[in-house]
HTML snippet that shows the backbone in 3Dmol.js (N, CA, C, O; Angstrom):
<script src="https://3Dmol.org/build/3Dmol-min.js"></script>
<div id="view" style="width:600px;height:400px;position:relative"></div>
<script>
const pdb = `
ATOM      1  N   UNK A   1     162.812 151.496 165.602  1.00  0.00           N
ATOM      2  CA  UNK A   1     161.851 150.668 166.304  1.00  0.00           C
ATOM      3  C   UNK A   1     162.539 149.957 167.469  1.00  0.00           C
ATOM      4  O   UNK A   1     163.612 149.378 167.299  1.00  0.00           O
ATOM      5  N   UNK A   2     161.934 150.000 168.630  1.00  0.00           N
ATOM      6  CA  UNK A   2     162.437 149.333 169.827  1.00  0.00           C
ATOM      7  C   UNK A   2     161.984 147.875 169.805  1.00  0.00           C
ATOM      8  O   UNK A   2     160.816 147.589 169.541  1.00  0.00           O
ATOM      9  N   UNK A   3     162.897 146.966 170.081  1.00  0.00           N
ATOM     10  CA  UNK A   3     162.565 145.533 170.066  1.00  0.00           C
ATOM     11  C   UNK A   3     161.436 145.207 171.048  1.00  0.00           C
ATOM     12  O   UNK A   3     160.681 144.260 170.826  1.00  0.00           O
ATOM     13  N   UNK A   4     161.317 145.972 172.120  1.00  0.00           N
ATOM     14  CA  UNK A   4     160.262 145.711 173.105  1.00  0.00           C
ATOM     15  C   UNK A   4     158.873 146.119 172.620  1.00  0.00           C
ATOM     16  O   UNK A   4     157.876 145.794 173.265  1.00  0.00           O
ATOM     17  N   UNK A   5     158.795 146.829 171.489  1.00  0.00           N
ATOM     18  CA  UNK A   5     157.499 147.154 170.889  1.00  0.00           C
ATOM     19  C   UNK A   5     156.945 145.991 170.070  1.00  0.00           C
ATOM     20  O   UNK A   5     155.777 145.995 169.682  1.00  0.00           O
ATOM     21  N   UNK A   6     157.787 145.005 169.813  1.00  0.00           N
ATOM     22  CA  UNK A   6     157.376 143.876 168.975  1.00  0.00           C
ATOM     23  C   UNK A   6     156.543 142.891 169.789  1.00  0.00           C
ATOM     24  O   UNK A   6     156.928 142.488 170.886  1.00  0.00           O
ATOM     25  N   UNK A   7     155.391 142.510 169.231  1.00  0.00           N
ATOM     26  CA  UNK A   7     154.532 141.499 169.848  1.00  0.00           C
ATOM     27  C   UNK A   7     155.049 140.108 169.521  1.00  0.00           C
ATOM     28  O   UNK A   7     155.223 139.268 170.404  1.00  0.00           O
ATOM     29  N   UNK A   8     155.296 139.876 168.219  1.00  0.00           N
ATOM     30  CA  UNK A   8     155.803 138.571 167.795  1.00  0.00           C
ATOM     31  C   UNK A   8     156.443 138.656 166.406  1.00  0.00           C
ATOM     32  O   UNK A   8     156.215 139.596 165.645  1.00  0.00           O
ATOM     33  N   UNK A   9     157.244 137.649 166.112  1.00  0.00           N
ATOM     34  CA  UNK A   9     157.835 137.444 164.782  1.00  0.00           C
ATOM     35  C   UNK A   9     157.172 136.208 164.202  1.00  0.00           C
ATOM     36  O   UNK A   9     156.922 135.233 164.909  1.00  0.00           O
ATOM     37  N   UNK A  10     156.888 136.259 162.900  1.00  0.00           N
ATOM     38  CA  UNK A  10     156.219 135.132 162.266  1.00  0.00           C
ATOM     39  C   UNK A  10     156.712 134.954 160.837  1.00  0.00           C
ATOM     40  O   UNK A  10     156.953 135.931 160.129  1.00  0.00           O
ATOM     41  N   UNK A  11     156.862 133.703 160.419  1.00  0.00           N
ATOM     42  CA  UNK A  11     157.232 133.443 159.030  1.00  0.00           C
ATOM     43  C   UNK A  11     155.972 133.331 158.190  1.00  0.00           C
ATOM     44  O   UNK A  11     154.968 132.748 158.600  1.00  0.00           O
ATOM     45  N   UNK A  12     156.061 133.903 157.014  1.00  0.00           N
ATOM     46  CA  UNK A  12     154.952 133.830 156.071  1.00  0.00           C
ATOM     47  C   UNK A  12     155.543 133.858 154.667  1.00  0.00           C
ATOM     48  O   UNK A  12     156.201 134.825 154.286  1.00  0.00           O
ATOM     49  N   UNK A  13     155.310 132.809 153.909  1.00  0.00           N
ATOM     50  CA  UNK A  13     155.864 132.713 152.549  1.00  0.00           C
ATOM     51  C   UNK A  13     157.374 132.968 152.521  1.00  0.00           C
ATOM     52  O   UNK A  13     157.861 133.777 151.732  1.00  0.00           O
ATOM     53  N   UNK A  14     158.100 132.273 153.383  1.00  0.00           N
ATOM     54  CA  UNK A  14     159.568 132.344 153.452  1.00  0.00           C
ATOM     55  C   UNK A  14     160.094 133.734 153.819  1.00  0.00           C
ATOM     56  O   UNK A  14     161.254 134.051 153.556  1.00  0.00           O
ATOM     57  N   UNK A  15     159.261 134.538 154.412  1.00  0.00           N
ATOM     58  CA  UNK A  15     159.635 135.897 154.822  1.00  0.00           C
ATOM     59  C   UNK A  15     159.319 136.020 156.319  1.00  0.00           C
ATOM     60  O   UNK A  15     158.306 135.502 156.790  1.00  0.00           O
ATOM     61  N   UNK A  16     160.185 136.704 157.052  1.00  0.00           N
ATOM     62  CA  UNK A  16     159.966 136.904 158.486  1.00  0.00           C
ATOM     63  C   UNK A  16     159.388 138.296 158.698  1.00  0.00           C
ATOM     64  O   UNK A  16     159.929 139.287 158.209  1.00  0.00           O
ATOM     65  N   UNK A  17     158.289 138.356 159.428  1.00  0.00           N
ATOM     66  CA  UNK A  17     157.656 139.637 159.742  1.00  0.00           C
ATOM     67  C   UNK A  17     157.658 139.866 161.245  1.00  0.00           C
ATOM     68  O   UNK A  17     157.419 138.947 162.028  1.00  0.00           O
ATOM     69  N   UNK A  18     157.932 141.107 161.636  1.00  0.00           N
ATOM     70  CA  UNK A  18     157.836 141.526 163.034  1.00  0.00           C
ATOM     71  C   UNK A  18     156.523 142.288 163.165  1.00  0.00           C
ATOM     72  O   UNK A  18     156.271 143.243 162.431  1.00  0.00           O
ATOM     73  N   UNK A  19     155.693 141.857 164.103  1.00  0.00           N
ATOM     74  CA  UNK A  19     154.388 142.482 164.310  1.00  0.00           C
ATOM     75  C   UNK A  19     154.434 143.362 165.559  1.00  0.00           C
ATOM     76  O   UNK A  19     154.823 142.913 166.637  1.00  0.00           O
ATOM     77  N   UNK A  20     154.028 144.626 165.395  1.00  0.00           N
ATOM     78  CA  UNK A  20     153.808 145.513 166.538  1.00  0.00           C
ATOM     79  C   UNK A  20     152.301 145.697 166.649  1.00  0.00           C
ATOM     80  O   UNK A  20     151.552 145.107 165.871  1.00  0.00           O
ATOM     81  N   UNK A  21     151.848 146.496 167.590  1.00  0.00           N
ATOM     82  CA  UNK A  21     150.410 146.726 167.752  1.00  0.00           C
ATOM     83  C   UNK A  21     149.798 147.246 166.451  1.00  0.00           C
ATOM     84  O   UNK A  21     148.719 146.804 166.056  1.00  0.00           O
ATOM     85  N   UNK A  22     150.477 148.176 165.787  1.00  0.00           N
ATOM     86  CA  UNK A  22     149.914 148.833 164.613  1.00  0.00           C
ATOM     87  C   UNK A  22     150.515 148.439 163.269  1.00  0.00           C
ATOM     88  O   UNK A  22     149.894 148.670 162.231  1.00  0.00           O
ATOM     89  N   UNK A  23     151.709 147.852 163.265  1.00  0.00           N
ATOM     90  CA  UNK A  23     152.421 147.648 162.005  1.00  0.00           C
ATOM     91  C   UNK A  23     152.990 146.240 161.851  1.00  0.00           C
ATOM     92  O   UNK A  23     153.001 145.436 162.783  1.00  0.00           O
ATOM     93  N   UNK A  24     153.462 145.981 160.636  1.00  0.00           N
ATOM     94  CA  UNK A  24     154.189 144.756 160.318  1.00  0.00           C
ATOM     95  C   UNK A  24     155.437 145.173 159.547  1.00  0.00           C
ATOM     96  O   UNK A  24     155.359 145.932 158.581  1.00  0.00           O
ATOM     97  N   UNK A  25     156.597 144.663 159.989  1.00  0.00           N
ATOM     98  CA  UNK A  25     157.864 144.990 159.350  1.00  0.00           C
ATOM     99  C   UNK A  25     158.528 143.713 158.862  1.00  0.00           C
ATOM    100  O   UNK A  25     158.501 142.691 159.548  1.00  0.00           O
ATOM    101  N   UNK A  26     159.122 143.772 157.680  1.00  0.00           N
ATOM    102  CA  UNK A  26     159.878 142.625 157.183  1.00  0.00           C
ATOM    103  C   UNK A  26     161.254 142.632 157.834  1.00  0.00           C
ATOM    104  O   UNK A  26     161.911 143.670 157.910  1.00  0.00           O
ATOM    105  N   UNK A  27     161.682 141.468 158.301  1.00  0.00           N
ATOM    106  CA  UNK A  27     162.965 141.314 158.987  1.00  0.00           C
ATOM    107  C   UNK A  27     163.864 140.430 158.127  1.00  0.00           C
ATOM    108  O   UNK A  27     163.400 139.457 157.532  1.00  0.00           O
ATOM    109  N   UNK A  28     165.137 140.769 158.063  1.00  0.00           N
ATOM    110  CA  UNK A  28     166.062 140.011 157.221  1.00  0.00           C
ATOM    111  C   UNK A  28     166.939 139.076 158.048  1.00  0.00           C
ATOM    112  O   UNK A  28     168.159 139.040 157.885  1.00  0.00           O
ATOM    113  N   UNK A  29     166.303 138.331 158.926  1.00  0.00           N
ATOM    114  CA  UNK A  29     166.959 137.282 159.706  1.00  0.00           C
ATOM    115  C   UNK A  29     166.059 136.060 159.675  1.00  0.00           C
ATOM    116  O   UNK A  29     164.862 136.173 159.410  1.00  0.00           O
ATOM    117  N   UNK A  30     166.618 134.913 159.940  1.00  0.00           N
ATOM    118  CA  UNK A  30     165.838 133.693 160.108  1.00  0.00           C
ATOM    119  C   UNK A  30     165.409 133.615 161.578  1.00  0.00           C
ATOM    120  O   UNK A  30     166.009 134.257 162.440  1.00  0.00           O
ATOM    121  N   UNK A  31     164.373 132.831 161.853  1.00  0.00           N
ATOM    122  CA  UNK A  31     163.897 132.722 163.236  1.00  0.00           C
ATOM    123  C   UNK A  31     164.987 132.181 164.161  1.00  0.00           C
ATOM    124  O   UNK A  31     165.138 132.663 165.283  1.00  0.00           O
ATOM    125  N   UNK A  32     165.741 131.191 163.706  1.00  0.00           N
ATOM    126  CA  UNK A  32     166.788 130.643 164.569  1.00  0.00           C
ATOM    127  C   UNK A  32     167.861 131.686 164.876  1.00  0.00           C
ATOM    128  O   UNK A  32     168.461 131.653 165.951  1.00  0.00           O
ATOM    129  N   UNK A  33     168.108 132.602 163.954  1.00  0.00           N
ATOM    130  CA  UNK A  33     169.055 133.694 164.212  1.00  0.00           C
ATOM    131  C   UNK A  33     168.478 134.666 165.241  1.00  0.00           C
ATOM    132  O   UNK A  33     169.182 135.130 166.138  1.00  0.00           O
ATOM    133  N   UNK A  34     167.179 134.967 165.094  1.00  0.00           N
ATOM    134  CA  UNK A  34     166.520 135.867 166.048  1.00  0.00           C
ATOM    135  C   UNK A  34     166.529 135.295 167.458  1.00  0.00           C
ATOM    136  O   UNK A  34     166.689 136.035 168.428  1.00  0.00           O
ATOM    137  N   UNK A  35     166.360 133.986 167.576  1.00  0.00           N
ATOM    138  CA  UNK A  35     166.383 133.357 168.900  1.00  0.00           C
ATOM    139  C   UNK A  35     167.680 133.676 169.640  1.00  0.00           C
ATOM    140  O   UNK A  35     167.670 133.872 170.856  1.00  0.00           O
ATOM    141  N   UNK A  36     168.789 133.726 168.913  1.00  0.00           N
ATOM    142  CA  UNK A  36     170.094 134.035 169.523  1.00  0.00           C
ATOM    143  C   UNK A  36     170.271 135.520 169.803  1.00  0.00           C
ATOM    144  O   UNK A  36     170.996 135.895 170.724  1.00  0.00           O
ATOM    145  N   UNK A  37     169.610 136.377 169.010  1.00  0.00           N
ATOM    146  CA  UNK A  37     169.799 137.822 169.115  1.00  0.00           C
ATOM    147  C   UNK A  37     168.858 138.502 170.116  1.00  0.00           C
ATOM    148  O   UNK A  37     169.209 139.522 170.710  1.00  0.00           O
ATOM    149  N   UNK A  38     167.679 137.940 170.297  1.00  0.00           N
ATOM    150  CA  UNK A  38     166.645 138.607 171.097  1.00  0.00           C
ATOM    151  C   UNK A  38     166.869 138.445 172.594  1.00  0.00           C
ATOM    152  O   UNK A  38     167.493 137.477 173.030  1.00  0.00           O
ATOM    153  N   UNK A  39     166.354 139.404 173.397  1.00  0.00           N
ATOM    154  CA  UNK A  39     166.454 139.280 174.854  1.00  0.00           C
ATOM    155  C   UNK A  39     165.624 138.098 175.373  1.00  0.00           C
ATOM    156  O   UNK A  39     164.839 137.505 174.632  1.00  0.00           O
ATOM    157  N   UNK A  40     165.808 137.770 176.639  1.00  0.00           N
ATOM    158  CA  UNK A  40     165.206 136.577 177.247  1.00  0.00           C
ATOM    159  C   UNK A  40     163.680 136.601 177.303  1.00  0.00           C
ATOM    160  O   UNK A  40     163.062 135.547 177.452  1.00  0.00           O
ATOM    161  N   UNK A  41     163.054 137.780 177.186  1.00  0.00           N
ATOM    162  CA  UNK A  41     161.594 137.836 177.242  1.00  0.00           C
ATOM    163  C   UNK A  41     160.942 137.353 175.939  1.00  0.00           C
ATOM    164  O   UNK A  41     159.715 137.278 175.859  1.00  0.00           O
ATOM    165  N   UNK A  42     161.741 137.029 174.928  1.00  0.00           N
ATOM    166  CA  UNK A  42     161.220 136.447 173.692  1.00  0.00           C
ATOM    167  C   UNK A  42     161.424 134.941 173.731  1.00  0.00           C
ATOM    168  O   UNK A  42     162.453 134.459 174.205  1.00  0.00           O
ATOM    169  N   UNK A  43     160.432 134.192 173.228  1.00  0.00           N
ATOM    170  CA  UNK A  43     160.596 132.746 173.159  1.00  0.00           C
ATOM    171  C   UNK A  43     159.896 132.160 171.951  1.00  0.00           C
ATOM    172  O   UNK A  43     158.896 132.691 171.467  1.00  0.00           O
ATOM    173  N   UNK A  44     160.442 131.056 171.475  1.00  0.00           N
ATOM    174  CA  UNK A  44     159.865 130.327 170.348  1.00  0.00           C
ATOM    175  C   UNK A  44     158.575 129.670 170.832  1.00  0.00           C
ATOM    176  O   UNK A  44     158.538 129.079 171.911  1.00  0.00           O
ATOM    177  N   UNK A  45     157.512 129.780 170.021  1.00  0.00           N
ATOM    178  CA  UNK A  45     156.241 129.166 170.394  1.00  0.00           C
ATOM    179  C   UNK A  45     155.709 128.220 169.324  1.00  0.00           C
ATOM    180  O   UNK A  45     154.696 127.550 169.523  1.00  0.00           O
ATOM    181  N   UNK A  46     156.397 128.173 168.192  1.00  0.00           N
ATOM    182  CA  UNK A  46     156.042 127.234 167.121  1.00  0.00           C
ATOM    183  C   UNK A  46     157.180 127.218 166.121  1.00  0.00           C
ATOM    184  O   UNK A  46     158.145 127.970 166.253  1.00  0.00           O
ATOM    185  N   UNK A  47     157.063 126.366 165.129  1.00  0.00           N
ATOM    186  CA  UNK A  47     158.076 126.297 164.082  1.00  0.00           C
ATOM    187  C   UNK A  47     158.172 127.626 163.338  1.00  0.00           C
ATOM    188  O   UNK A  47     159.211 127.950 162.763  1.00  0.00           O
ATOM    189  N   UNK A  48     157.075 128.397 163.353  1.00  0.00           N
ATOM    190  CA  UNK A  48     157.035 129.620 162.545  1.00  0.00           C
ATOM    191  C   UNK A  48     156.843 130.910 163.346  1.00  0.00           C
ATOM    192  O   UNK A  48     156.534 131.949 162.761  1.00  0.00           O
ATOM    193  N   UNK A  49     157.019 130.868 164.678  1.00  0.00           N
ATOM    194  CA  UNK A  49     156.781 132.099 165.453  1.00  0.00           C
ATOM    195  C   UNK A  49     157.618 132.180 166.731  1.00  0.00           C
ATOM    196  O   UNK A  49     157.914 131.178 167.381  1.00  0.00           O
ATOM    197  N   UNK A  50     157.983 133.426 167.059  1.00  0.00           N
ATOM    198  CA  UNK A  50     158.638 133.786 168.323  1.00  0.00           C
ATOM    199  C   UNK A  50     157.834 134.944 168.890  1.00  0.00           C
ATOM    200  O   UNK A  50     157.478 135.865 168.155  1.00  0.00           O
ATOM    201  N   UNK A  51     157.540 134.911 170.197  1.00  0.00           N
ATOM    202  CA  UNK A  51     156.760 136.023 170.746  1.00  0.00           C
ATOM    203  C   UNK A  51     157.440 136.690 171.920  1.00  0.00           C
ATOM    204  O   UNK A  51     158.346 136.136 172.542  1.00  0.00           O
ATOM    205  N   UNK A  52     156.977 137.898 172.207  1.00  0.00           N
ATOM    206  CA  UNK A  52     157.438 138.699 173.331  1.00  0.00           C
ATOM    207  C   UNK A  52     156.523 138.370 174.508  1.00  0.00           C
ATOM    208  O   UNK A  52     155.361 138.775 174.519  1.00  0.00           O
ATOM    209  N   UNK A  53     157.033 137.644 175.491  1.00  0.00           N
ATOM    210  CA  UNK A  53     156.194 137.187 176.608  1.00  0.00           C
ATOM    211  C   UNK A  53     155.659 138.341 177.452  1.00  0.00           C
ATOM    212  O   UNK A  53     154.654 138.174 178.143  1.00  0.00           O
ATOM    213  N   UNK A  54     156.301 139.502 177.413  1.00  0.00           N
ATOM    214  CA  UNK A  54     155.829 140.635 178.222  1.00  0.00           C
ATOM    215  C   UNK A  54     154.593 141.299 177.623  1.00  0.00           C
ATOM    216  O   UNK A  54     153.948 142.110 178.288  1.00  0.00           O
ATOM    217  N   UNK A  55     154.257 140.972 176.388  1.00  0.00           N
ATOM    218  CA  UNK A  55     153.120 141.600 175.712  1.00  0.00           C
ATOM    219  C   UNK A  55     151.867 140.722 175.698  1.00  0.00           C
ATOM    220  O   UNK A  55     150.845 141.105 175.127  1.00  0.00           O
ATOM    221  N   UNK A  56     151.945 139.548 176.324  1.00  0.00           N
ATOM    222  CA  UNK A  56     150.809 138.616 176.301  1.00  0.00           C
ATOM    223  C   UNK A  56     149.693 139.127 177.201  1.00  0.00           C
ATOM    224  O   UNK A  56     149.923 139.502 178.350  1.00  0.00           O
ATOM    225  N   UNK A  57     148.496 139.133 176.663  1.00  0.00           N
ATOM    226  CA  UNK A  57     147.307 139.482 177.427  1.00  0.00           C
ATOM    227  C   UNK A  57     146.599 138.222 177.912  1.00  0.00           C
ATOM    228  O   UNK A  57     146.159 138.157 179.060  1.00  0.00           O
ATOM    229  N   UNK A  58     146.488 137.211 177.032  1.00  0.00           N
ATOM    230  CA  UNK A  58     145.797 135.972 177.397  1.00  0.00           C
ATOM    231  C   UNK A  58     146.353 134.803 176.597  1.00  0.00           C
ATOM    232  O   UNK A  58     146.783 134.953 175.453  1.00  0.00           O
ATOM    233  N   UNK A  59     146.332 133.637 177.231  1.00  0.00           N
ATOM    234  CA  UNK A  59     146.708 132.386 176.580  1.00  0.00           C
ATOM    235  C   UNK A  59     145.493 131.473 176.680  1.00  0.00           C
ATOM    236  O   UNK A  59     145.081 131.097 177.778  1.00  0.00           O
ATOM    237  N   UNK A  60     144.926 131.122 175.540  1.00  0.00           N
ATOM    238  CA  UNK A  60     143.724 130.300 175.486  1.00  0.00           C
ATOM    239  C   UNK A  60     144.091 128.925 174.953  1.00  0.00           C
ATOM    240  O   UNK A  60     144.758 128.803 173.926  1.00  0.00           O
ATOM    241  N   UNK A  61     143.643 127.882 175.668  1.00  0.00           N
ATOM    242  CA  UNK A  61     143.972 126.508 175.286  1.00  0.00           C
ATOM    243  C   UNK A  61     142.693 125.723 175.051  1.00  0.00           C
ATOM    244  O   UNK A  61     141.797 125.703 175.896  1.00  0.00           O
ATOM    245  N   UNK A  62     142.616 125.075 173.893  1.00  0.00           N
ATOM    246  CA  UNK A  62     141.467 124.213 173.622  1.00  0.00           C
ATOM    247  C   UNK A  62     141.980 122.878 173.087  1.00  0.00           C
ATOM    248  O   UNK A  62     143.187 122.680 172.951  1.00  0.00           O
ATOM    249  N   UNK A  63     141.080 121.987 172.793  1.00  0.00           N
ATOM    250  CA  UNK A  63     141.480 120.674 172.277  1.00  0.00           C
ATOM    251  C   UNK A  63     142.225 120.814 170.960  1.00  0.00           C
ATOM    252  O   UNK A  63     143.208 120.112 170.721  1.00  0.00           O
ATOM    253  N   UNK A  64     141.765 121.710 170.112  1.00  0.00           N
ATOM    254  CA  UNK A  64     142.348 121.824 168.772  1.00  0.00           C
ATOM    255  C   UNK A  64     143.546 122.763 168.676  1.00  0.00           C
ATOM    256  O   UNK A  64     144.401 122.569 167.813  1.00  0.00           O
ATOM    257  N   UNK A  65     143.630 123.784 169.547  1.00  0.00           N
ATOM    258  CA  UNK A  65     144.757 124.717 169.446  1.00  0.00           C
ATOM    259  C   UNK A  65     144.952 125.545 170.708  1.00  0.00           C
ATOM    260  O   UNK A  65     144.144 125.503 171.636  1.00  0.00           O
ATOM    261  N   UNK A  66     146.039 126.291 170.715  1.00  0.00           N
ATOM    262  CA  UNK A  66     146.346 127.248 171.772  1.00  0.00           C
ATOM    263  C   UNK A  66     146.625 128.582 171.106  1.00  0.00           C
ATOM    264  O   UNK A  66     147.331 128.650 170.100  1.00  0.00           O
ATOM    265  N   UNK A  67     146.066 129.635 171.671  1.00  0.00           N
ATOM    266  CA  UNK A  67     146.116 130.936 171.038  1.00  0.00           C
ATOM    267  C   UNK A  67     146.565 131.996 172.039  1.00  0.00           C
ATOM    268  O   UNK A  67     146.116 132.014 173.185  1.00  0.00           O
ATOM    269  N   UNK A  68     147.460 132.881 171.590  1.00  0.00           N
ATOM    270  CA  UNK A  68     147.911 133.996 172.418  1.00  0.00           C
ATOM    271  C   UNK A  68     147.261 135.273 171.904  1.00  0.00           C
ATOM    272  O   UNK A  68     147.284 135.555 170.706  1.00  0.00           O
ATOM    273  N   UNK A  69     146.679 136.044 172.823  1.00  0.00           N
ATOM    274  CA  UNK A  69     146.157 137.375 172.513  1.00  0.00           C
ATOM    275  C   UNK A  69     147.089 138.388 173.175  1.00  0.00           C
ATOM    276  O   UNK A  69     147.684 138.113 174.218  1.00  0.00           O
ATOM    277  N   UNK A  70     147.209 139.562 172.555  1.00  0.00           N
ATOM    278  CA  UNK A  70     148.155 140.570 173.029  1.00  0.00           C
ATOM    279  C   UNK A  70     147.456 141.797 173.602  1.00  0.00           C
ATOM    280  O   UNK A  70     146.305 142.087 173.278  1.00  0.00           O
ATOM    281  N   UNK A  71     148.179 142.508 174.460  1.00  0.00           N
ATOM    282  CA  UNK A  71     147.687 143.746 175.063  1.00  0.00           C
ATOM    283  C   UNK A  71     147.469 144.798 173.982  1.00  0.00           C
ATOM    284  O   UNK A  71     148.309 144.958 173.097  1.00  0.00           O
ATOM    285  N   UNK A  72     146.365 145.504 174.043  1.00  0.00           N
ATOM    286  CA  UNK A  72     146.082 146.652 173.164  1.00  0.00           C
ATOM    287  C   UNK A  72     146.140 146.307 171.672  1.00  0.00           C
ATOM    288  O   UNK A  72     146.475 147.160 170.850  1.00  0.00           O
ATOM    289  N   UNK A  73     145.815 145.063 171.322  1.00  0.00           N
ATOM    290  CA  UNK A  73     145.897 144.642 169.924  1.00  0.00           C
ATOM    291  C   UNK A  73     144.881 143.538 169.641  1.00  0.00           C
ATOM    292  O   UNK A  73     144.527 142.758 170.525  1.00  0.00           O
ATOM    293  N   UNK A  74     144.427 143.489 168.406  1.00  0.00           N
ATOM    294  CA  UNK A  74     143.551 142.395 167.978  1.00  0.00           C
ATOM    295  C   UNK A  74     144.349 141.228 167.412  1.00  0.00           C
ATOM    296  O   UNK A  74     143.784 140.178 167.107  1.00  0.00           O
ATOM    297  N   UNK A  75     145.647 141.407 167.271  1.00  0.00           N
ATOM    298  CA  UNK A  75     146.490 140.359 166.694  1.00  0.00           C
ATOM    299  C   UNK A  75     146.562 139.157 167.631  1.00  0.00           C
ATOM    300  O   UNK A  75     146.541 139.289 168.854  1.00  0.00           O
ATOM    301  N   UNK A  76     146.648 137.985 167.014  1.00  0.00           N
ATOM    302  CA  UNK A  76     146.769 136.737 167.762  1.00  0.00           C
ATOM    303  C   UNK A  76     147.760 135.839 167.044  1.00  0.00           C
ATOM    304  O   UNK A  76     148.004 135.991 165.847  1.00  0.00           O
ATOM    305  N   UNK A  77     148.327 134.901 167.792  1.00  0.00           N
ATOM    306  CA  UNK A  77     149.262 133.944 167.205  1.00  0.00           C
ATOM    307  C   UNK A  77     149.052 132.590 167.876  1.00  0.00           C
ATOM    308  O   UNK A  77     148.741 132.510 169.065  1.00  0.00           O
ATOM    309  N   UNK A  78     149.226 131.534 167.095  1.00  0.00           N
ATOM    310  CA  UNK A  78     149.039 130.178 167.610  1.00  0.00           C
ATOM    311  C   UNK A  78     150.315 129.645 168.246  1.00  0.00           C
ATOM    312  O   UNK A  78     151.425 129.922 167.790  1.00  0.00           O
ATOM    313  N   UNK A  79     150.126 128.870 169.312  1.00  0.00           N
ATOM    314  CA  UNK A  79     151.218 128.192 170.003  1.00  0.00           C
ATOM    315  C   UNK A  79     151.111 126.712 169.666  1.00  0.00           C
ATOM    316  O   UNK A  79     150.035 126.127 169.789  1.00  0.00           O
ATOM    317  N   UNK A  80     152.202 126.104 169.245  1.00  0.00           N
ATOM    318  CA  UNK A  80     152.145 124.674 168.927  1.00  0.00           C
ATOM    319  C   UNK A  80     152.123 123.864 170.223  1.00  0.00           C
ATOM    320  O   UNK A  80     152.548 124.335 171.277  1.00  0.00           O
ATOM    321  N   UNK A  81     151.620 122.641 170.118  1.00  0.00           N
ATOM    322  CA  UNK A  81     151.544 121.751 171.289  1.00  0.00           C
ATOM    323  C   UNK A  81     152.912 121.548 171.920  1.00  0.00           C
ATOM    324  O   UNK A  81     153.036 121.457 173.142  1.00  0.00           O
ATOM    325  N   UNK A  82     153.929 121.480 171.086  1.00  0.00           N
ATOM    326  CA  UNK A  82     155.304 121.255 171.557  1.00  0.00           C
ATOM    327  C   UNK A  82     155.760 122.352 172.528  1.00  0.00           C
ATOM    328  O   UNK A  82     156.501 122.070 173.469  1.00  0.00           O
ATOM    329  N   UNK A  83     155.327 123.590 172.311  1.00  0.00           N
ATOM    330  CA  UNK A  83     155.807 124.735 173.098  1.00  0.00           C
ATOM    331  C   UNK A  83     154.808 125.222 174.152  1.00  0.00           C
ATOM    332  O   UNK A  83     155.163 126.066 174.975  1.00  0.00           O
ATOM    333  N   UNK A  84     153.589 124.723 174.151  1.00  0.00           N
ATOM    334  CA  UNK A  84     152.547 125.243 175.040  1.00  0.00           C
ATOM    335  C   UNK A  84     152.943 125.151 176.510  1.00  0.00           C
ATOM    336  O   UNK A  84     152.858 126.140 177.239  1.00  0.00           O
ATOM    337  N   UNK A  85     153.375 123.967 176.949  1.00  0.00           N
ATOM    338  CA  UNK A  85     153.709 123.764 178.359  1.00  0.00           C
ATOM    339  C   UNK A  85     154.841 124.696 178.799  1.00  0.00           C
ATOM    340  O   UNK A  85     154.790 125.275 179.884  1.00  0.00           O
ATOM    341  N   UNK A  86     155.851 124.835 177.956  1.00  0.00           N
ATOM    342  CA  UNK A  86     156.983 125.708 178.259  1.00  0.00           C
ATOM    343  C   UNK A  86     156.537 127.172 178.387  1.00  0.00           C
ATOM    344  O   UNK A  86     156.974 127.884 179.291  1.00  0.00           O
ATOM    345  N   UNK A  87     155.669 127.609 177.479  1.00  0.00           N
ATOM    346  CA  UNK A  87     155.153 128.980 177.544  1.00  0.00           C
ATOM    347  C   UNK A  87     154.340 129.182 178.813  1.00  0.00           C
ATOM    348  O   UNK A  87     154.488 130.198 179.492  1.00  0.00           O
ATOM    349  N   UNK A  88     153.488 128.229 179.134  1.00  0.00           N
ATOM    350  CA  UNK A  88     152.661 128.327 180.335  1.00  0.00           C
ATOM    351  C   UNK A  88     153.542 128.426 181.589  1.00  0.00           C
ATOM    352  O   UNK A  88     153.263 129.217 182.490  1.00  0.00           O
ATOM    353  N   UNK A  89     154.590 127.627 181.635  1.00  0.00           N
ATOM    354  CA  UNK A  89     155.533 127.667 182.776  1.00  0.00           C
ATOM    355  C   UNK A  89     156.219 129.033 182.848  1.00  0.00           C
ATOM    356  O   UNK A  89     156.364 129.597 183.933  1.00  0.00           O
ATOM    357  N   UNK A  90     156.635 129.558 181.717  1.00  0.00           N
ATOM    358  CA  UNK A  90     157.315 130.857 181.667  1.00  0.00           C
ATOM    359  C   UNK A  90     156.386 131.960 182.190  1.00  0.00           C
ATOM    360  O   UNK A  90     156.819 132.842 182.932  1.00  0.00           O
ATOM    361  N   UNK A  91     155.116 131.904 181.802  1.00  0.00           N
ATOM    362  CA  UNK A  91     154.150 132.914 182.250  1.00  0.00           C
ATOM    363  C   UNK A  91     153.872 132.790 183.748  1.00  0.00           C
ATOM    364  O   UNK A  91     153.699 133.800 184.431  1.00  0.00           O
ATOM    365  N   UNK A  92     153.828 131.582 184.253  1.00  0.00           N
ATOM    366  CA  UNK A  92     153.597 131.391 185.697  1.00  0.00           C
ATOM    367  C   UNK A  92     154.773 131.871 186.529  1.00  0.00           C
ATOM    368  O   UNK A  92     154.587 132.343 187.650  1.00  0.00           O
ATOM    369  N   UNK A  93     155.983 131.755 185.994  1.00  0.00           N
ATOM    370  CA  UNK A  93     157.176 132.267 186.679  1.00  0.00           C
ATOM    371  C   UNK A  93     157.123 133.778 186.839  1.00  0.00           C
ATOM    372  O   UNK A  93     157.626 134.325 187.820  1.00  0.00           O
ATOM    373  N   UNK A  94     156.513 134.445 185.875  1.00  0.00           N
ATOM    374  CA  UNK A  94     156.453 135.922 185.884  1.00  0.00           C
ATOM    375  C   UNK A  94     155.511 136.490 186.927  1.00  0.00           C
ATOM    376  O   UNK A  94     155.633 137.656 187.302  1.00  0.00           O
ATOM    377  N   UNK A  95     154.580 135.689 187.396  1.00  0.00           N
ATOM    378  CA  UNK A  95     153.580 136.195 188.350  1.00  0.00           C
ATOM    379  C   UNK A  95     154.167 136.616 189.663  1.00  0.00           C
ATOM    380  O   UNK A  95     153.439 137.058 190.551  1.00  0.00           O
TER     381      UNK A  95
END
`;
const viewer = $3Dmol.createViewer("view");
viewer.addModel(pdb, "pdb");
viewer.setStyle({}, {cartoon: {color: "spectrum"}});
viewer.zoomTo();
viewer.render();
</script>
């Protein structure tokens, strides 16, 4: 599996999963370890998730939450308030 195929990494029940468009794979690293290993196009977006910024289709912001939708996928992931501004800045830099 190519790391660039990954949409996001997410913790669930003390387990880290890598999500691609079609699959979910269990990863044997902690999120903080992945932050050091992954290329620069990946960034932390919450206490429990890291996403691939090149795969973002839309970033939706409302009063209650912020949500990322991905290209060619129905999968979505939440962005915490702490990371929203940083993610928005990163996406604007890419334009």
